[in-house]
FIGULUM-940949 format. One line per 5 residues: number of its first residue (from 1); their letters; for each residue x, y, z of N, C-alpha, C, CB. Coordinates in steps of 0.1 Angstrom, whole numbers. Glycine has a CB too. Layout:
NUM) A) X,Y,Z,X,Y,Z,X,Y,Z,X,Y,Z; ...
***
This chain:
1) MIEVE) 922,752,2018,931,741,2009,938,734,2022,945,749,1997; 931,721,2019,937,710,2031,944,701,2022,923,701,2040; 960,695,2025,967,690,2021,963,677,2027,979,696,2022; 959,666,2020,956,650,2027,964,645,2034,954,640,2018; 973,644,2025,983,634,2031,988,640,2047,996,631,2020
6) EFKKK) 992,652,2045,1000,660,2055,988,656,2068,1002,680,2050; 974,661,2065,962,659,2071,960,643,2080,953,660,2059; 966,634,2069,966,622,2078,975,617,2086,965,613,2072; 990,624,2075,1002,623,2088,998,624,2102,1013,634,2088; 992,640,2106,991,642,2117,980,635,2124,990,653,2117
11) IKELY) 970,629,2117,959,623,2125,969,609,2124,941,624,2117; 974,602,2123,985,592,2125,993,592,2138,995,593,2115; 996,604,2137,1010,611,2148,1005,608,2162,1014,630,2147; 988,616,2160,986,623,2173,971,608,2178,980,647,2171; 967,603,2172,959,592,2173,963,577,2172,950,594,2164
16) GYSEN) 975,572,2163,975,563,2157,972,556,2152,978,561,2157; 962,562,2143,951,557,2128,961,548,2123,946,571,2114; 955,537,2116,961,533,2110,948,523,2097,972,526,2120; 950,524,2082,940,521,2075,938,505,2076,943,527,2062; 927,497,2073,929,483,2073,922,483,2057,920,473,2087
21) DKSYI) 925,489,2046,926,483,2032,908,481,2030,938,465,2031; 900,482,2037,888,486,2030,882,495,2029,880,482,2032; 870,492,2019,861,506,2013,849,501,2014,863,511,1996; 843,515,2020,830,515,2024,821,526,2022,831,513,2034; 808,525,2021,799,537,2020,797,537,2033,785,537,2010
26) FYYDE) 801,554,2033,793,561,2045,782,565,2042,799,572,2049; 767,565,2052,756,575,2049,756,582,2061,741,569,2047; 756,599,2059,752,605,2075,740,613,2075,764,615,2082; 735,618,2088,728,628,2090,738,630,2105,711,625,2090; 725,641,2110,736,649,2119,725,655,2127,748,662,2111
31) TNNYR) 727,656,2141,719,666,2149,725,671,2159,706,661,2155; 717,682,2161,723,697,2171,731,701,2162,732,696,2188; 730,703,2146,741,714,2141,733,729,2140,747,710,2125; 739,736,2148,738,751,2153,743,760,2143,747,753,2166; 747,753,2131,750,761,2120,765,772,2125,734,770,2116
36) KVRIT) 760,778,2135,769,788,2144,771,788,2155,767,799,2144; 782,789,2165,780,790,2177,787,802,2186,784,778,2180; 776,812,2181,787,829,2189,782,827,2205,779,851,2181; 793,836,2208,792,844,2221,785,855,2220,804,848,2227; 774,858,2228,765,868,2231,771,877,2247,749,859,2234
41) ERGFN) 765,887,2248,767,898,2264,763,885,2275,751,916,2265; 753,877,2267,744,871,2279,748,853,2279,725,874,2274; 756,855,2270,761,836,2270,763,830,2256,746,825,2278; 758,821,2251,755,819,2236,742,818,2228,759,807,2233; 745,819,2213,735,822,2208,725,810,2205,739,830,2197
46) NENIL) 727,799,2214,713,786,2218,716,783,2228,711,772,2210; 709,782,2240,709,778,2255,714,764,2251,692,779,2263; 710,757,2241,712,742,2244,726,738,2238,698,733,2237; 738,748,2235,749,745,2231,758,738,2241,754,756,2226; 756,742,2253,763,733,2262,756,722,2271,767,742,2271
51) KENYI) 746,719,2266,735,709,2271,738,695,2259,716,719,2270; 734,698,2249,733,687,2236,746,687,2227,720,692,2226; 753,678,2225,765,678,2212,761,678,2203,773,668,2210; 769,681,2191,768,679,2178,771,667,2174,774,687,2171; 767,657,2168,766,643,2162,765,642,2148,755,636,2168
56) LGGLC) 774,634,2139,775,634,2125,776,619,2124,787,644,2119; 768,611,2120,769,595,2119,760,591,2111,766,587,2132; 758,576,2112,749,569,2106,751,557,2102,746,576,2096; 746,553,2087,754,538,2083,765,537,2079,749,531,2074; 770,526,2079,782,523,2069,785,509,2065,795,527,2076
61) INKEC) 789,508,2057,781,491,2045,795,489,2038,764,496,2028; 801,482,2042,812,475,2032,807,476,2017,814,458,2036; 816,479,2008,810,482,1993,811,471,1988,816,494,1983; 813,457,1992,818,445,1983,805,440,1987,834,435,1985; 796,445,1996,781,439,1999,770,444,1992,777,441,2014
66) SINIA) 763,431,1989,751,434,1982,742,435,1990,747,426,1973; 730,443,1996,721,441,2004,708,450,2004,727,440,2015; 700,447,2010,681,449,2005,683,456,2019,667,431,2002; 681,468,2017,679,479,2030,661,480,2032,686,499,2024; 657,480,2019,642,482,2013,632,471,2022,641,479,1995
71) SILDD) 641,461,2029,636,454,2039,628,456,2051,643,449,2042; 637,466,2054,635,474,2067,621,477,2063,645,488,2070; 614,488,2055,605,489,2049,592,477,2053,611,489,2036; 594,469,2044,586,458,2047,578,452,2061,594,450,2042; 588,450,2069,590,448,2080,582,456,2089,602,449,2081
76) MKIQP) 584,468,2085,578,480,2093,566,485,2088,588,491,2094; 559,479,2077,546,477,2068,547,494,2068,530,468,2075; 562,502,2059,563,514,2057,563,514,2044,572,521,2063; 554,523,2033,555,530,2021,563,530,2016,553,541,2020; 571,526,2009,590,533,2001,585,548,1994,600,520,1981
81) SQEIK) 572,551,1996,575,566,1996,569,575,2007,570,571,1983; 569,570,2017,570,579,2028,586,578,2032,559,574,2040; 585,592,2035,602,592,2040,602,597,2055,614,605,2031; 610,582,2061,611,585,2077,617,595,2083,617,577,2083; 615,597,2090,621,611,2102,620,604,2115,609,629,2102
86) SRMFF) 634,606,2121,638,605,2133,624,606,2142,650,614,2135; 618,617,2144,607,623,2148,593,619,2149,606,631,2143; 588,614,2142,578,605,2129,584,590,2140,585,606,2105; 592,586,2135,594,573,2141,595,570,2154,603,569,2138; 599,580,2161,600,578,2177,585,584,2178,614,588,2186
91) RGKNK) 579,589,2174,565,592,2176,565,608,2188,556,575,2184; 570,616,2185,579,627,2194,582,625,2207,572,640,2194; 586,614,2208,593,609,2223,606,616,2224,596,592,2224; 614,617,2236,624,626,2237,635,620,2242,621,636,2244; 629,610,2258,637,606,2264,642,588,2256,631,608,2279
96) FEECI) 655,587,2263,659,577,2259,656,564,2264,669,579,2257; 652,564,2276,639,550,2280,627,547,2275,633,550,2292; 621,562,2268,611,557,2259,616,552,2245,600,567,2256; 625,560,2237,625,557,2227,634,545,2221,627,568,2222; 643,540,2231,648,525,2230,638,516,2229,656,521,2243
101) SNKNL) 627,517,2235,615,505,2237,606,504,2224,603,510,2251; 610,513,2214,600,515,2198,604,502,2195,604,528,2184; 589,497,2188,594,483,2187,594,480,2168,581,472,2197; 599,492,2160,603,491,2150,619,493,2149,596,498,2143; 623,500,2160,636,501,2166,642,485,2163,634,508,2184
106) TIVLD) 635,479,2169,641,463,2170,642,456,2155,629,452,2182; 633,462,2144,630,460,2132,650,465,2122,613,472,2130; 647,478,2127,662,487,2123,677,483,2127,661,501,2129; 677,479,2142,689,471,2150,693,462,2143,686,465,2164; 681,446,2142,682,436,2138,695,438,2125,667,432,2134
111) WIVKN) 688,444,2116,690,444,2101,709,451,2096,676,457,2094; 706,461,2110,720,465,2112,732,455,2115,719,473,2122; 725,446,2128,737,437,2129,737,426,2123,739,435,2141; 731,426,2109,732,414,2102,743,420,2090,715,408,2097; 738,433,2086,746,439,2077,757,450,2076,739,442,2071
116) AFIHY) 755,455,2083,765,470,2084,768,471,2098,758,484,2080; 777,483,2098,780,491,2111,773,501,2112,792,495,2113; 777,510,2122,772,526,2126,786,532,2126,763,529,2144; 787,542,2123,800,551,2128,793,567,2131,813,553,2114; 800,575,2140,797,584,2144,808,598,2152,789,578,2150
121) LDMDN) 808,607,2149,817,620,2154,806,625,2165,821,632,2139; 813,627,2177,802,635,2188,810,645,2193,796,626,2201; 807,659,2193,817,668,2195,810,676,2206,821,675,2181; 811,678,2216,809,690,2226,815,703,2221,817,686,2240; 808,712,2217,810,724,2213,818,732,2220,799,729,2210
126) FFFTV) 815,735,2234,822,742,2244,837,738,2242,817,738,2257; 841,726,2246,855,716,2246,864,719,2234,851,699,2244; 854,720,2224,859,721,2211,866,731,2208,850,720,2202; 862,748,2216,868,760,2222,881,758,2230,858,767,2231; 879,747,2238,891,747,2253,899,743,2245,889,738,2270
131) IDVVD) 900,733,2237,911,728,2230,920,741,2223,906,718,2218; 916,745,2219,923,757,2209,932,766,2218,911,766,2201; 921,772,2232,931,777,2244,943,769,2247,923,777,2256; 941,756,2251,954,747,2255,963,747,2245,951,732,2259; 960,743,2234,968,737,2225,976,752,2221,958,728,2211
136) SLVDD) 972,761,2219,977,772,2218,987,777,2231,966,780,2216; 987,771,2239,995,774,2253,1004,766,2248,990,770,2268; 1005,751,2242,1015,739,2242,1023,747,2226,1005,717,2240; 1020,751,2220,1025,754,2204,1036,764,2208,1012,760,2192; 1043,761,2212,1060,765,2215,1071,751,2215,1062,774,2232
141) SIVEN) 1083,757,2211,1095,747,2209,1099,741,2222,1109,753,2203; 1092,747,2237,1102,742,2247,1091,734,2248,1108,751,2261; 1079,735,2245,1068,726,2252,1060,719,2245,1059,732,2259; 1064,722,2231,1054,711,2222,1058,694,2222,1055,717,2203; 1068,690,2228,1067,677,2236,1062,669,2245,1071,675,2238
146) FPKDM) 1056,680,2251,1043,673,2267,1036,662,2257,1025,690,2276; 1038,651,2268,1030,642,2267,1018,642,2263,1031,637,2275; 1012,637,2255,997,638,2251,984,637,2263,995,626,2242; 991,628,2271,980,626,2282,983,637,2293,981,610,2288; 990,645,2295,998,659,2302,985,671,2295,1020,662,2294
151) VDFMK) 987,672,2281,979,678,2276,963,676,2276,984,676,2266; 961,665,2279,945,661,2276,940,663,2296,942,638,2266; 948,662,2299,943,664,2313,942,682,2317,955,654,2325; 953,685,2313,946,703,2315,941,709,2306,955,714,2318; 936,698,2293,921,699,2289,914,701,2297,916,690,2282
156) NELYL) 910,686,2300,898,685,2307,898,693,2319,896,673,2311; 908,697,2324,903,705,2339,905,720,2337,912,701,2353; 907,727,2324,905,739,2322,886,736,2318,917,745,2310; 885,733,2308,868,728,2306,858,731,2317,866,712,2304; 865,720,2330,859,720,2341,858,731,2346,862,711,2348
161) LLKIN) 870,740,2352,867,750,2355,861,760,2348,873,753,2359; 859,763,2335,853,774,2327,841,772,2331,855,773,2312; 834,761,2327,822,752,2331,811,763,2342,829,737,2339; 824,759,2353,817,766,2365,820,781,2365,824,760,2379; 825,788,2357,826,801,2359,824,803,2347,837,808,2366
166) MNYFI) 810,802,2340,811,800,2326,805,819,2325,799,783,2319; 799,825,2333,796,841,2333,807,848,2334,788,845,2343; 817,843,2340,834,849,2338,840,849,2326,844,840,2345; 838,835,2319,842,834,2310,838,841,2297,842,824,2311; 827,840,2298,818,848,2287,821,863,2286,803,847,2291
171) DLCNR) 823,870,2300,825,883,2301,844,883,2296,820,890,2319; 848,875,2302,860,880,2292,864,876,2279,872,879,2298; 857,865,2272,857,866,2256,849,878,2250,851,852,2249; 836,884,2257,835,900,2252,847,908,2253,825,907,2259; 852,907,2260,864,921,2263,875,918,2251,874,921,2284
176) TNYPN) 878,902,2248,890,903,2240,888,897,2226,902,897,2248; 875,898,2226,869,897,2211,871,875,2206,882,912,2196; 874,868,2220,875,854,2219,866,847,2208,872,849,2231; 870,841,2201,887,838,2199,894,843,2187,890,823,2197; 893,854,2186,901,861,2181,908,873,2184,898,861,2174
181) INENN) 918,873,2191,926,877,2203,938,880,2195,929,867,2216; 937,896,2194,946,902,2188,959,907,2196,939,913,2182; 972,909,2196,981,909,2202,980,921,2214,990,910,2193; 970,929,2216,969,939,2226,959,932,2234,965,953,2221; 954,923,2234,942,915,2241,951,901,2248,929,908,2228
186) VELFC) 963,894,2243,968,885,2245,971,885,2261,978,885,2236; 977,892,2267,976,897,2281,966,896,2290,979,907,2281; 955,903,2282,939,904,2290,937,892,2292,926,911,2282; 939,888,2281,934,870,2281,942,863,2289,935,862,2267; 951,863,2289,956,852,2298,958,856,2310,968,847,2295
191) NGIIS) 958,870,2316,959,872,2333,945,870,2336,964,889,2339; 935,872,2327,920,865,2333,921,850,2336,907,867,2321; 925,841,2329,923,829,2331,931,825,2342,925,824,2320; 942,831,2344,949,832,2356,943,834,2370,957,841,2355; 938,845,2366,928,849,2380,915,843,2383,924,863,2380
196) LINLN) 911,837,2369,900,826,2379,906,815,2381,885,821,2371; 917,808,2379,927,799,2385,928,797,2400,938,802,2380; 931,814,2405,937,817,2411,926,816,2423,945,827,2407; 911,821,2418,897,819,2423,898,810,2430,887,818,2415; 902,801,2421,888,785,2422,902,774,2427,877,777,2399
201) MQRFD) 915,778,2429,923,766,2430,922,753,2446,938,774,2429; 919,764,2455,915,755,2469,902,748,2464,911,766,2484; 890,748,2454,883,740,2456,883,728,2450,875,744,2455; 895,723,2444,903,710,2436,908,705,2445,914,712,2426; 908,691,2441,918,679,2447,933,682,2444,914,664,2439
206) DEKKF) 945,675,2448,961,673,2446,963,680,2435,966,658,2444; 955,662,2427,958,662,2411,953,674,2404,952,651,2403; 942,678,2405,937,688,2396,943,700,2397,924,690,2396; 948,707,2410,955,717,2411,967,715,2405,957,721,2424; 971,702,2406,989,699,2395,985,706,2384,996,681,2389
211) FLEML) 978,702,2377,972,704,2362,968,716,2362,960,695,2357; 964,726,2369,960,739,2368,969,747,2369,951,743,2374; 979,743,2382,994,752,2381,1002,749,2368,1006,748,2394; 1002,738,2362,1006,739,2350,1004,750,2340,1002,728,2345; 990,750,2339,979,761,2332,985,771,2334,965,763,2337
216) RQLLK) 986,776,2349,989,791,2355,1003,795,2347,993,791,2374; 1011,787,2349,1026,788,2343,1025,790,2331,1035,778,2345; 1019,780,2320,1020,782,2311,1013,794,2302,1019,773,2309; 1004,800,2311,993,814,2306,1004,824,2312,974,816,2316; 1011,824,2324,1021,835,2326,1031,838,2315,1028,832,2337
221) DKRKS) 1038,825,2307,1048,827,2300,1043,830,2289,1056,818,2300; 1032,827,2283,1023,831,2267,1022,847,2268,1004,824,2266; 1015,847,2280,1013,864,2279,1022,871,2275,1011,872,2291; 1034,869,2278,1050,878,2276,1050,876,2260,1069,870,2286; 1045,866,2248,1050,865,2238,1039,874,2227,1053,850,2235
226) RELVF) 1026,880,2237,1014,883,2225,1008,880,2216,1015,889,2220; 1013,864,2215,1005,857,2206,999,844,2212,1013,854,2194; 990,842,2207,981,825,2208,973,820,2196,969,826,2221; 983,814,2191,985,809,2177,967,802,2170,999,793,2181; 967,796,2181,953,791,2175,939,800,2178,950,776,2181
231) LKNNE) 940,810,2184,926,816,2188,930,835,2182,923,813,2212; 934,834,2166,939,845,2160,934,842,2146,954,846,2161; 927,853,2132,924,849,2126,915,843,2126,928,847,2123; 904,846,2134,891,837,2135,879,848,2135,891,826,2152; 871,842,2133,859,854,2135,855,860,2148,846,849,2129
236) DKTIV) 852,870,2152,850,876,2165,841,869,2173,846,890,2163; 842,866,2185,832,858,2193,824,847,2186,822,867,2199; 829,839,2176,823,826,2172,834,817,2175,819,825,2157; 827,803,2183,840,794,2185,835,786,2179,845,790,2197; 824,782,2169,822,771,2162,820,781,2145,806,760,2170
241) EGYYG) 823,778,2135,820,789,2125,814,780,2116,832,798,2119; 814,767,2114,805,759,2114,806,742,2113,800,764,2104; 806,732,2106,805,721,2110,812,711,2101,791,718,2113; 813,722,2088,820,710,2075,831,704,2070,819,711,2066; 841,708,2086,851,705,2087,858,689,2091,852,714,2094
246) NRQQR) 845,685,2103,842,670,2105,835,665,2091,833,668,2118; 827,668,2085,827,659,2072,841,659,2066,817,665,2061; 847,664,2063,862,668,2053,872,658,2064,869,691,2052; 870,658,2073,876,647,2085,874,632,2078,866,647,2100; 863,632,2079,860,619,2082,863,613,2060,840,618,2091
251) CIIFQ) 860,621,2053,866,620,2039,879,615,2040,866,634,2031; 886,625,2042,899,621,2047,907,608,2054,900,629,2054; 901,610,2061,905,594,2072,900,581,2063,895,592,2090; 889,583,2060,886,570,2052,885,579,2034,866,561,2060; 899,579,2029,900,581,2017,894,573,2005,911,580,2017
256) NSKHI) 897,561,2007,893,551,1997,876,548,1996,902,538,1999; 870,553,2008,854,546,2010,845,563,2004,850,540,2034; 834,560,1999,825,569,1996,816,574,2006,818,564,1986; 814,590,2008,805,593,2019,794,599,2010,812,604,2032; 784,597,2014,770,603,2011,765,612,2024,758,591,2006
261) FDKED) 762,625,2024,760,636,2034,744,636,2030,770,653,2032; 736,639,2038,725,645,2036,722,662,2035,720,640,2046; 716,667,2024,716,679,2022,718,689,2029,709,681,2019; 732,701,2032,730,706,2039,741,717,2031,730,700,2051; 734,727,2021,741,734,2013,746,745,2020,734,738,2003
266) KDEKA) 748,750,2032,760,756,2037,776,750,2039,755,759,2047; 774,736,2045,788,731,2043,791,722,2031,791,724,2055; 783,720,2020,786,718,2006,790,728,2001,779,714,1999; 786,744,2007,795,754,1994,810,756,2005,785,775,1989; 808,753,2015,821,755,2020,833,740,2017,818,758,2038
271) MTDNL) 827,730,2018,835,721,2012,840,727,1995,825,708,2013; 833,726,1987,836,731,1976,843,744,1975,826,731,1970; 845,753,1989,850,765,1985,869,760,1992,840,781,1995; 868,749,2003,883,747,2008,880,733,2002,887,748,2026; 893,727,1994,893,719,1986,900,709,1995,898,723,1974
276) MVLKD) 903,698,1993,911,686,1997,917,681,1987,903,676,2003; 930,686,1984,941,679,1975,953,670,1976,946,686,1971; 950,662,1971,960,653,1972,973,654,1967,957,645,1968; 985,641,1971,999,648,1968,1001,646,1952,1012,639,1978; 994,639,1946,995,642,1930,987,658,1925,986,628,1922
281) GNLLK) 981,664,1935,978,678,1928,964,672,1925,990,683,1912; 958,665,1927,944,660,1923,936,663,1934,944,646,1919; 920,667,1933,914,668,1943,904,655,1947,907,681,1941; 907,654,1959,896,641,1968,882,643,1963,895,643,1988; 874,642,1961,862,642,1957,853,629,1962,863,642,1944
286) NYKFV) 855,621,1973,849,611,1974,839,612,1983,858,601,1975; 826,621,1980,818,627,1987,804,635,1978,828,635,1995; 795,630,1980,786,638,1976,774,645,1985,782,631,1968; 766,652,1983,754,660,1993,738,652,1984,755,685,1990; 732,645,1991,718,638,1982,706,646,1993,716,615,1983
291) DSKEY) 695,643,1984,685,646,1989,681,633,1998,675,650,1979; 675,635,2014,676,622,2019,662,613,2015,679,622,2036; 649,621,2009,638,616,2007,644,604,1996,626,626,2004; 658,605,1988,658,596,1978,671,585,1983,662,606,1963; 673,584,2000,682,571,2001,676,569,2016,702,573,2000
296) LEIQI) 669,557,2016,666,548,2027,679,550,2037,664,531,2021; 694,549,2030,700,547,2040,701,561,2049,713,541,2034; 702,571,2045,704,586,2052,689,583,2063,703,603,2038; 676,578,2057,666,579,2069,672,573,2075,654,575,2069; 675,560,2078,676,551,2087,692,559,2096,678,534,2079
301) SDIIV) 700,563,2088,710,572,2095,707,583,2105,717,578,2086; 695,588,2101,687,598,2110,683,590,2126,672,602,2100; 677,580,2121,671,569,2131,683,571,2142,669,551,2123; 696,562,2136,707,561,2142,716,567,2150,710,559,2138; 713,580,2145,722,593,2149,712,597,2162,723,607,2135
306) SIIAK) 700,596,2161,687,603,2169,690,591,2182,668,602,2158; 690,579,2183,688,571,2190,704,573,2202,683,558,2181; 716,573,2190,730,579,2198,730,587,2205,739,585,2193; 724,598,2199,727,615,2203,719,609,2220,714,633,2189; 707,602,2220,698,600,2230,705,594,2241,687,592,2227
311) YLSFL) 714,583,2236,723,577,2246,736,576,2249,721,569,2247; 740,588,2246,754,589,2254,749,599,2257,770,589,2249; 738,611,2257,733,620,2266,728,615,2281,722,625,2259; 724,601,2280,716,594,2289,725,590,2305,710,581,2280; 739,586,2291,749,581,2300,760,592,2308,757,573,2291
316) SNNSV) 764,604,2299,768,617,2304,760,621,2315,769,626,2294; 751,620,2315,743,634,2323,736,626,2334,730,644,2313; 739,614,2342,729,609,2351,737,601,2362,718,599,2343; 729,600,2374,743,589,2382,736,579,2379,748,590,2401; 746,572,2387,743,558,2389,733,552,2390,748,553,2396
321) KYIDG) 727,557,2404,715,554,2407,703,556,2400,714,557,2417; 700,567,2389,690,571,2380,693,562,2367,689,588,2378; 704,559,2365,706,551,2351,703,534,2355,724,553,2344; 705,530,2368,702,515,2372,687,519,2372,709,508,2389; 681,525,2377,663,524,2378,658,523,2364,655,539,2385
326) KILNL) 662,532,2355,653,534,2344,662,519,2337,654,553,2335; 674,514,2336,676,499,2327,668,492,2331,688,492,2327; 665,493,2347,660,479,2354,648,480,2353,663,474,2369; 640,492,2347,623,489,2346,623,494,2327,609,504,2360; 631,494,2322,629,488,2305,622,479,2305,641,481,2297
331) NNTGK) 609,479,2295,603,468,2292,610,457,2284,592,472,2286; 608,446,2278,612,436,2276,622,442,2262,601,425,2276; 613,448,2256,616,452,2238,626,462,2243,602,461,2227; 627,472,2251,634,480,2254,650,476,2256,626,485,2264; 651,464,2266,661,459,2266,668,450,2260,661,459,2271
336) INLKK) 658,444,2254,665,434,2237,672,447,2229,648,424,2223; 662,457,2228,669,465,2217,682,475,2225,656,475,2209; 683,476,2236,697,482,2242,709,474,2241,695,485,2257; 706,462,2243,714,452,2239,722,452,2227,706,442,2239; 710,450,2216,715,452,2205,724,463,2196,707,451,2202
341) LIEII) 719,478,2208,729,490,2202,742,488,2206,724,505,2207; 743,481,2217,755,483,2226,761,469,2211,754,479,2250; 758,460,2212,766,447,2203,770,456,2194,756,433,2196; 759,466,2188,764,470,2173,778,480,2175,750,480,2164; 778,489,2187,787,499,2187,801,491,2189,782,511,2200
346) NKSDK) 798,478,2198,808,471,2197,816,463,2181,804,461,2207; 804,463,2177,813,454,2165,817,466,2155,803,440,2155; 808,477,2154,815,489,2146,830,493,2150,807,502,2147; 831,494,2167,844,498,2170,854,489,2168,844,502,2181; 849,474,2170,862,462,2166,867,463,2150,854,443,2167
351) ENNFF) 856,469,2141,858,468,2130,870,478,2125,845,470,2125; 869,492,2129,875,500,2132,873,513,2140,879,502,2124; 885,513,2148,882,522,2158,883,535,2152,891,521,2169; 880,539,2143,881,553,2139,863,554,2135,894,557,2125; 855,546,2134,841,549,2131,838,554,2144,832,537,2125
356) IATVN) 839,553,2155,835,562,2164,843,575,2170,831,555,2173; 842,581,2170,854,596,2172,845,603,2184,856,611,2154; 853,613,2192,846,619,2199,856,632,2202,841,610,2209; 852,643,2203,855,652,2207,851,659,2225,852,659,2195; 852,654,2231,850,653,2245,862,654,2257,844,640,2246
361) PFQVI) 862,659,2268,872,658,2277,869,646,2284,875,670,2286; 881,643,2286,886,629,2291,877,622,2302,901,631,2297; 873,630,2308,867,625,2321,852,622,2314,868,638,2337; 844,630,2310,832,622,2304,833,614,2297,824,627,2298; 842,611,2286,847,599,2279,850,583,2292,863,605,2270
366) NYRDL) 858,590,2297,856,575,2304,845,575,2312,868,570,2314; 837,586,2320,824,581,2326,817,575,2317,816,591,2331; 815,578,2308,802,573,2297,808,557,2292,800,587,2279; 822,553,2292,828,540,2290,824,532,2300,842,540,2289; 827,537,2313,822,534,2322,806,526,2326,824,544,2326
371) MNQHV) 801,536,2324,786,537,2327,779,526,2314,781,556,2328; 783,525,2302,779,515,2290,786,501,2297,786,519,2272; 798,500,2304,798,484,2307,792,485,2318,811,475,2309; 786,494,2326,776,487,2340,763,486,2330,772,501,2358; 760,491,2321,743,491,2316,750,477,2310,734,507,2303
376) EFLLN) 762,474,2306,763,458,2298,760,445,2310,781,454,2291; 763,450,2321,763,442,2330,748,440,2339,773,447,2336; 741,452,2335,730,450,2342,719,446,2334,727,462,2350; 718,444,2317,713,437,2313,715,425,2313,711,440,2307; 724,417,2313,730,406,2314,729,398,2323,739,408,2315
381) FR) 731,405,2336,731,399,2347,721,402,2358,742,401,2352; 713,408,2354,702,413,2367,688,414,2361,707,429,2373
***
């Protein structure tokens, strides 16, 4: 059971969220839903988990607006009986620079510019579990009032440290049943991370060393307590048990809106079992799961989530030189579409800064933002 008002209060305290008193209809599709993310002896149950983020998102339409989304089909000369799938839409192409140059994408983006917004939640599965490690260390009366920026820095540095020492971390997880660490394994886990910091400290600059040292001291203190509050009562060796919580988060944050999800039986059952309860005792039931064949808005959301995922990956995983080359070599359609995509992202963020949410280390977020500004400059001034 989730207490809606308490959840919203925490969101406001942590992220400064304030409602804009508008009501919307959110349509959702997703990409890279791994169902469960499990730790195995050799790594994770899916090799793409460390490469591709989970993304949930799609179209967002003001409730008060009357729109004709069927015009998209007319313009693309697609029969209404034909379901649009992103793989078919992009003709099997997977690279961002190929997909952004799709001529039918121009029609979709033009319609969104005039009629709608987009929204998405972008989550790095591995960073999601790093958050719980650090939050377990600072969940104490002595340090719970750490500045949020300082905690974010520690999460960032631990994430980077573990990613370059993944085999070590996987072995430690298997020995301690992470993230379900009982009191007998707390000291083993804390000592394991302390040893990893000791082994790697000299390879980092002074700023990174400062936050790693903070982590090291917190770990030394915490190992005596025999409890890591967010790393207990979880499923053994499972860092993501499901993604339904992301759906519930959106329903609660945008409580006065409607949320229409593509059919996902496991998440629908989980949301039925884990009720969202209002202050007066009534249930928050502002969502439904539907068959995408019956909702063109969800089919278009599939296209949006796909191109957003490709764009974020393109920005995050490539050098400035590589990005410059690909952007400058786009054909005219590709450049027009990318301008429109950035315009839509900016327009949506301006409408509500919670339309676009991210669960990523700040280093990744900052690099993406910088690269996005750089891409805008290339498109407008080169």
